N, CA, C and O atoms as a printed pandas DataFrame, in Angstrom:
     atom_number atom_name residue_name chain_id  residue_number  x_coord  y_coord  z_coord
0              1         N          MET        A               1  -21.335   -9.702  -25.677
1              2        CA          MET        A               1  -22.564   -9.337  -24.902
2              3         C          MET        A               1  -23.952   -9.632  -26.263
3              4         O          MET        A               1  -23.772   -9.373  -27.452
4              5         N          LEU        A               2  -24.717   -9.970  -25.925
5              6        CA          LEU        A               2  -25.864   -9.866  -26.539
6              7         C          LEU        A               2  -26.765   -9.389  -26.636
7              8         O          LEU        A               2  -27.533   -9.448  -25.676
8              9         N          ILE        A               3  -27.230   -8.543  -28.028
9             10        CA          ILE        A               3  -28.228   -7.511  -27.345
10            11         C          ILE        A               3  -29.672   -7.753  -28.218
11            12         O          ILE        A               3  -29.511   -8.137  -29.376
12            13         N          VAL        A               4  -30.630   -7.617  -27.895
13            14        CA          VAL        A               4  -31.467   -8.155  -28.686
14            15         C          VAL        A               4  -33.102   -7.030  -28.641
15            16         O          VAL        A               4  -33.140   -6.195  -27.737
16            17         N          SER        A               5  -33.763   -7.072  -29.176
17            18        CA          SER        A               5  -35.081   -6.141  -28.774
18            19         C          SER        A               5  -36.378   -7.475  -28.748
19            20         O          SER        A               5  -36.450   -8.574  -29.299
20            21         N          ARG        A               6  -37.203   -6.781  -27.898
21            22        CA          ARG        A               6  -38.185   -8.151  -27.836
22            23         C          ARG        A               6  -39.079   -6.537  -26.838
23            24         O          ARG        A               6  -38.683   -5.579  -26.173
24            25         N          LYS        A               7  -40.087   -6.957  -27.195
25            26        CA          LYS        A               7  -41.644   -6.405  -26.865
26            27         C          LYS        A               7  -42.568   -7.401  -25.674
27            28         O          LYS        A               7  -42.615   -8.625  -25.549
28            29         N          VAL        A               8  -43.111   -6.517  -25.055
29            30        CA          VAL        A               8  -44.047   -7.218  -23.943
30            31         C          VAL        A               8  -44.199   -8.177  -24.158
31            32         O          VAL        A               8  -44.331   -8.216  -25.382
32            33         N          GLY        A               9  -44.348   -9.780  -23.498
33            34        CA          GLY        A               9  -44.635  -10.841  -23.836
34            35         C          GLY        A               9  -43.886  -11.310  -24.551
35            36         O          GLY        A               9  -44.143  -12.506  -24.691
36            37         N          ASP        A              10  -42.895  -10.937  -25.216
37            38        CA          ASP        A              10  -41.600  -11.554  -26.070
38            39         C          ASP        A              10  -40.811  -12.988  -25.007
39            40         O          ASP        A              10  -41.397  -13.039  -23.926
40            41         N          GLN        A              11  -40.184  -13.586  -25.071
41            42        CA          GLN        A              11  -39.510  -14.728  -24.319
42            43         C          GLN        A              11  -38.142  -14.504  -24.829
43            44         O          GLN        A              11  -37.850  -14.000  -25.914
44            45         N          ILE        A              12  -37.114  -15.060  -23.663
45            46        CA          ILE        A              12  -35.803  -15.264  -24.652
46            47         C          ILE        A              12  -35.451  -16.867  -23.797
47            48         O          ILE        A              12  -35.434  -16.764  -22.570
48            49         N          ARG        A              13  -35.320  -17.555  -24.074
49            50        CA          ARG        A              13  -34.896  -18.775  -23.540
50            51         C          ARG        A              13  -33.342  -19.044  -23.419
51            52         O          ARG        A              13  -32.840  -18.944  -24.538
52            53         N          ILE        A              14  -32.548  -19.305  -22.591
53            54        CA          ILE        A              14  -31.147  -19.212  -21.854
54            55         C          ILE        A              14  -30.615  -20.952  -21.529
55            56         O          ILE        A              14  -30.677  -21.504  -20.431
56            57         N          GLY        A              15  -30.167  -21.489  -22.654
57            58        CA          GLY        A              15  -29.805  -23.295  -22.640
58            59         C          GLY        A              15  -30.971  -23.772  -22.315
59            60         O          GLY        A              15  -31.815  -23.290  -23.071
60            61         N          SER        A              16  -31.584  -24.738  -21.288
61            62        CA          SER        A              16  -32.701  -25.704  -21.447
62            63         C          SER        A              16  -33.344  -25.353  -19.987
63            64         O          SER        A              16  -34.378  -25.961  -19.708
64            65         N          ASP        A              17  -32.854  -24.473  -19.077
65            66        CA          ASP        A              17  -33.559  -23.989  -17.490
66            67         C          ASP        A              17  -33.908  -22.799  -17.296
67            68         O          ASP        A              17  -34.470  -22.545  -16.230
68            69         N          VAL        A              18  -33.604  -21.403  -18.569
69            70        CA          VAL        A              18  -33.295  -20.103  -17.862
70            71         C          VAL        A              18  -34.439  -19.564  -19.213
71            72         O          VAL        A              18  -34.130  -19.866  -20.366
72            73         N          VAL        A              19  -35.875  -18.680  -18.919
73            74        CA          VAL        A              19  -36.512  -18.130  -19.760
74            75         C          VAL        A              19  -36.548  -16.935  -19.141
75            76         O          VAL        A              19  -36.650  -16.877  -17.916
76            77         N          VAL        A              20  -36.448  -15.549  -20.112
77            78        CA          VAL        A              20  -36.217  -14.513  -19.424
78            79         C          VAL        A              20  -37.495  -13.591  -19.884
79            80         O          VAL        A              20  -37.444  -13.604  -21.114
80            81         N          SER        A              21  -38.564  -12.834  -19.494
81            82        CA          SER        A              21  -39.695  -12.824  -20.306
82            83         C          SER        A              21  -39.659  -11.292  -20.103
83            84         O          SER        A              21  -39.203  -10.824  -19.060
84            85         N          VAL        A              22  -40.179  -10.438  -21.186
85            86        CA          VAL        A              22  -40.394   -9.053  -21.050
86            87         C          VAL        A              22  -41.463   -9.201  -20.291
87            88         O          VAL        A              22  -41.928  -10.340  -20.334
88            89         N          VAL        A              23  -42.229   -8.164  -19.349
89            90        CA          VAL        A              23  -43.453   -8.490  -18.374
90            91         C          VAL        A              23  -44.056   -7.039  -18.484
91            92         O          VAL        A              23  -45.259   -6.952  -18.732
92            93         N          GLU        A              24  -43.257   -5.812  -18.307
93            94        CA          GLU        A              24  -43.647   -4.477  -18.805
94            95         C          GLU        A              24  -42.385   -3.319  -19.219
95            96         O          GLU        A              24  -41.216   -3.318  -18.832
96            97         N          ILE        A              25  -43.060   -2.390  -20.114
97            98        CA          ILE        A              25  -41.972   -1.600  -20.487
98            99         C          ILE        A              25  -42.774   -0.305  -20.348
99           100         O          ILE        A              25  -43.793   -0.236  -21.036
100          101         N          GLN        A              26  -42.406    0.935  -19.407
101          102        CA          GLN        A              26  -42.878    2.038  -19.113
102          103         C          GLN        A              26  -41.783    2.555  -19.101
103          104         O          GLN        A              26  -40.651    2.099  -18.940
104          105         N          GLY        A              27  -42.297    3.863  -19.340
105          106        CA          GLY        A              27  -41.009    5.103  -19.513
106          107         C          GLY        A              27  -39.876    4.625  -20.098
107          108         O          GLY        A              27  -39.657    4.141  -21.208
108          109         N          GLY        A              28  -38.699    5.011  -18.449
109          110        CA          GLY        A              28  -37.466    4.187  -19.300
110          111         C          GLY        A              28  -37.125    2.992  -18.510
111          112         O          GLY        A              28  -36.021    2.478  -18.691
112          113         N          LYS        A              29  -38.067    2.415  -17.528
113          114        CA          LYS        A              29  -38.251    0.781  -17.018
114          115         C          LYS        A              29  -38.634   -0.006  -18.145
115          116         O          LYS        A              29  -39.399    0.340  -19.045
116          117         N          VAL        A              30  -37.916   -1.314  -17.994
117          118        CA          VAL        A              30  -38.593   -2.245  -18.432
118          119         C          VAL        A              30  -38.673   -3.124  -17.375
119          120         O          VAL        A              30  -37.595   -3.163  -16.782
120          121         N          ARG        A              31  -39.591   -3.916  -16.850
121          122        CA          ARG        A              31  -39.222   -5.280  -15.923
122          123         C          ARG        A              31  -39.497   -6.984  -16.677
123          124         O          ARG        A              31  -40.269   -7.431  -17.525
124          125         N          LEU        A              32  -38.680   -7.406  -16.041
125          126        CA          LEU        A              32  -38.415   -8.858  -16.604
126          127         C          LEU        A              32  -38.917   -9.699  -15.778
127          128         O          LEU        A              32  -38.996   -9.485  -14.569
128          129         N          GLY        A              33  -39.365  -10.899  -16.438
129          130        CA          GLY        A              33  -39.470  -11.839  -15.202
130          131         C          GLY        A              33  -38.694  -12.923  -16.244
131          132         O          GLY        A              33  -38.482  -13.048  -17.450
132          133         N          LEU        A              34  -38.380  -13.701  -14.826
133          134        CA          LEU        A              34  -37.006  -14.859  -15.251
134          135         C          LEU        A              34  -37.490  -16.813  -14.574
135          136         O          LEU        A              34  -37.923  -17.271  -13.517
136          137         N          ASP        A              35  -37.303  -17.077  -15.194
137          138        CA          ASP        A              35  -37.943  -18.907  -14.869
138          139         C          ASP        A              35  -36.780  -19.200  -14.877
139          140         O          ASP        A              35  -36.179  -19.116  -15.948
140          141         N          LEU        A              36  -36.188  -19.573  -13.865
141          142        CA          LEU        A              36  -34.829  -20.130  -13.153
142          143         C          LEU        A              36  -34.970  -21.857  -12.275
143          144         O          LEU        A              36  -35.856  -22.333  -11.565
144          145         N          PRO        A              37  -33.753  -22.351  -12.717
145          146        CA          PRO        A              37  -34.162  -23.666  -11.519
146          147         C          PRO        A              37  -33.567  -23.366  -10.186
147          148         O          PRO        A              37  -32.508  -22.749  -10.072
148          149         N          PRO        A              38  -34.068  -23.686   -9.464
149          150        CA          PRO        A              38  -34.082  -23.113   -8.048
150          151         C          PRO        A              38  -33.005  -23.172   -7.537
151          152         O          PRO        A              38  -32.698  -22.361   -6.664
152          153         N          ASP        A              39  -32.341  -23.933   -7.857
153          154        CA          ASP        A              39  -30.485  -23.532   -7.560
154          155         C          ASP        A              39  -29.830  -22.916   -7.967
155          156         O          ASP        A              39  -28.646  -23.081   -7.675
156          157         N          LEU        A              40  -30.202  -21.878   -8.851
157          158        CA          LEU        A              40  -29.230  -21.433   -9.638
158          159         C          LEU        A              40  -29.173  -20.066   -8.891
159          160         O          LEU        A              40  -30.306  -19.729   -8.547
160          161         N          LYS        A              41  -28.145  -19.118   -8.510
161          162        CA          LYS        A              41  -27.966  -17.808   -7.757
162          163         C          LYS        A              41  -28.382  -16.863   -8.736
163          164         O          LYS        A              41  -28.503  -17.111   -9.936
164          165         N          VAL        A              42  -28.604  -15.726   -8.161
165          166        CA          VAL        A              42  -28.498  -14.965   -9.115
166          167         C          VAL        A              42  -28.306  -13.590   -8.768
167          168         O          VAL        A              42  -29.151  -13.263   -7.935
168          169         N          GLU        A              43  -27.460  -12.563   -9.101
169          170        CA          GLU        A              43  -27.017  -11.702   -8.407
170          171         C          GLU        A              43  -27.555  -10.132   -9.244
171          172         O          GLU        A              43  -27.879  -10.149  -10.431
172          173         N          ARG        A              44  -27.574   -8.985   -8.496
173          174        CA          ARG        A              44  -28.134   -7.801   -9.288
174          175         C          ARG        A              44  -27.342   -6.681   -9.368
175          176         O          ARG        A              44  -27.108   -6.056   -8.333
176          177         N          VAL        A              45  -26.725   -6.188  -10.805
177          178        CA          VAL        A              45  -25.613   -5.098  -11.036
178          179         C          VAL        A              45  -26.418   -4.036  -10.908
179          180         O          VAL        A              45  -27.310   -4.016  -11.756
180          181         N          ASP        A              46  -26.420   -3.012  -10.035
181          182        CA          ASP        A              46  -27.413   -1.989  -10.092
182          183         C          ASP        A              46  -26.569   -0.656  -10.965
183          184         O          ASP        A              46  -25.369   -0.381  -10.983
184          185         N          GLY        A              47  -27.435   -0.166  -11.470
185          186        CA          GLY        A              47  -27.263    0.936  -12.616
186          187         C          GLY        A              47  -25.969    1.442  -12.539
187          188         O          GLY        A              47  -25.049    1.495  -13.355
188          189         N          ALA        A              48  -26.151    1.978  -10.827
189          190        CA          ALA        A              48  -24.902    3.448  -11.327
190          191         C          ALA        A              48  -23.840    2.450  -11.532
191          192         O          ALA        A              48  -22.942    2.847  -12.275
192          193         N          HIS        A              49  -23.704    1.226  -11.055
193          194        CA          HIS        A              49  -22.616    0.245  -11.483
194          195         C          HIS        A              49  -22.463   -0.427  -11.928
195          196         O          HIS        A              49  -21.728   -1.370  -11.635
196          197         N          ALA        A              50  -23.221   -0.232  -13.059
197          198        CA          ALA        A              50  -23.453   -1.253  -14.440
198          199         C          ALA        A              50  -22.033   -1.053  -15.646
199          200         O          ALA        A              50  -21.637   -1.920  -16.425
200          201         N          LYS        A              51  -21.611    0.016  -15.520
201          202        CA          LYS        A              51  -20.872    0.768  -16.679
202          203         C          LYS        A              51  -19.704    0.472  -16.541
203          204         O          LYS        A              51  -18.911    1.292  -17.005
204          205         N          GLY        A              52  -19.079   -0.863  -15.827
205          206        CA          GLY        A              52  -17.441   -0.961  -15.894
206          207         C          GLY        A              52  -17.113   -1.411  -14.414
207          208         O          GLY        A              52  -16.615   -2.533  -14.337
208          209         N          SER        A              53  -17.338   -0.622  -13.034
209          210        CA          SER        A              53  -16.738   -0.585  -11.895
210          211         C          SER        A              53  -17.130   -2.098  -11.285
211          212         O          SER        A              53  -17.822   -2.973  -11.805
212          213         N          HIS        A              54  -16.481   -2.087  -10.073
213          214        CA          HIS        A              54  -17.315   -3.410   -9.555
214          215         C          HIS        A              54  -17.609   -3.131   -8.541
215          216         O          HIS        A              54  -16.816   -2.926   -7.622
216          217         N          PRO        A              55  -19.202   -3.036   -8.457
217          218        CA          PRO        A              55  -20.449   -2.842   -7.762
218          219         C          PRO        A              55  -20.443   -4.042   -6.518
219          220         O          PRO        A              55  -19.919   -5.149   -6.638
220          221         N          PRO        A              56  -20.758   -3.820   -5.984
221          222        CA          PRO        A              56  -21.762   -4.812   -4.556
222          223         C          PRO        A              56  -22.340   -5.413   -5.219
223          224         O          PRO        A              56  -22.921   -4.720   -6.054
224          225         N          HIS        A              57  -22.614   -7.027   -5.361
225          226        CA          HIS        A              57  -23.559   -7.139   -6.165
226          227         C          HIS        A              57  -25.051   -8.146   -5.241
227          228         O          HIS        A              57  -24.659   -9.221   -4.786
228          229         N          LYS        A              58  -26.105   -7.932   -5.069
229          230        CA          LYS        A              58  -27.391   -8.150   -4.096
230          231         C          LYS        A              58  -27.713   -9.474   -4.868
231          232         O          LYS        A              58  -27.874   -9.527   -6.087
232          233         N          ALA        A              59  -27.808  -10.828   -3.771
233          234        CA          ALA        A              59  -28.444  -11.590   -4.416
234          235         C          ALA        A              59  -29.771  -11.586   -3.840
235          236         O          ALA        A              59  -30.100  -11.230   -2.708
236          237         N          LEU        A              60  -30.747  -12.197   -5.127
237          238        CA          LEU        A              60  -32.244  -11.700   -4.680
238          239         C          LEU        A              60  -32.820  -13.003   -4.686
239          240         O          LEU        A              60  -32.306  -14.002   -5.189
240          241         N          ASP        A              61  -34.063  -12.929   -4.019
241          242        CA          ASP        A              61  -34.594  -14.476   -3.766
242          243         C          ASP        A              61  -35.757  -14.620   -5.289
243          244         O          ASP        A              61  -35.764  -13.966   -6.332
244          245         N          LYS        A              62  -36.423  -15.478   -4.935
245          246        CA          LYS        A              62  -37.182  -15.604   -6.333
246          247         C          LYS        A              62  -38.144  -14.458   -6.771
247          248         O          LYS        A              62  -38.412  -14.342   -7.967
248          249         N          GLN        A              63  -38.695  -13.576   -5.813
249          250        CA          GLN        A              63  -39.598  -13.153   -6.161
250          251         C          GLN        A              63  -38.767  -11.351   -6.549
251          252         O          GLN        A              63  -39.507  -10.414   -6.846
252          253         N          GLY        A              64  -37.701  -11.220   -6.496
253          254        CA          GLY        A              64  -36.718  -10.275   -6.781
254          255         C          GLY        A              64  -36.031   -8.908   -5.682
255          256         O          GLY        A              64  -35.451   -7.847   -5.912
256          257         N          GLY        A              65  -36.569   -9.789   -4.167
257          258        CA          GLY        A              65  -35.918   -8.849   -3.336
258          259         C          GLY        A              65  -35.022   -9.563   -2.807
259          260         O          GLY        A              65  -34.764  -10.749   -3.011
260          261         N          ASP        A              66  -34.385   -8.583   -1.892
261          262        CA          ASP        A              66  -32.668   -8.832   -1.191
262          263         C          ASP        A              66  -32.920  -10.323   -0.585
263          264         O          ASP        A              66  -33.829  -10.536    0.217
264          265         N          ALA        A              67  -32.274  -11.058   -0.917
265          266        CA          ALA        A              67  -31.819  -12.696    0.107
266          267         C          ALA        A              67  -31.715  -12.073    1.034
267          268         O          ALA        A              67  -32.646  -12.263    1.817
268          269         N          ARG        A              68  -30.705  -11.092    1.488
269          270        CA          ARG        A              68  -29.510  -10.712    2.155
270          271         C          ARG        A              68  -30.782  -10.564    3.793
271          272         O          ARG        A              68  -30.340  -10.223    4.890
C-alpha cells in the first residue's frame, strides 16, 4: 500500500487515465474527486469493513452514488 500526504487541491495521477484530487478535508472526513475513464468499474469498501474482512462492495455511478 502506498501512503501519501496531500493537501486540498493536490492531485495524484495513477497511470495515464486516473486522477485523484483532494476536494475537502473537514474533521475526520476527506472528500476525494476521481477523474476516471468511463469504462472503469469502481467499488467502494465501507470503513467498517476496510480493516481486513471481506465486505460487500458497492458499485458507484460517476456521481459517487450507488449504481444499484
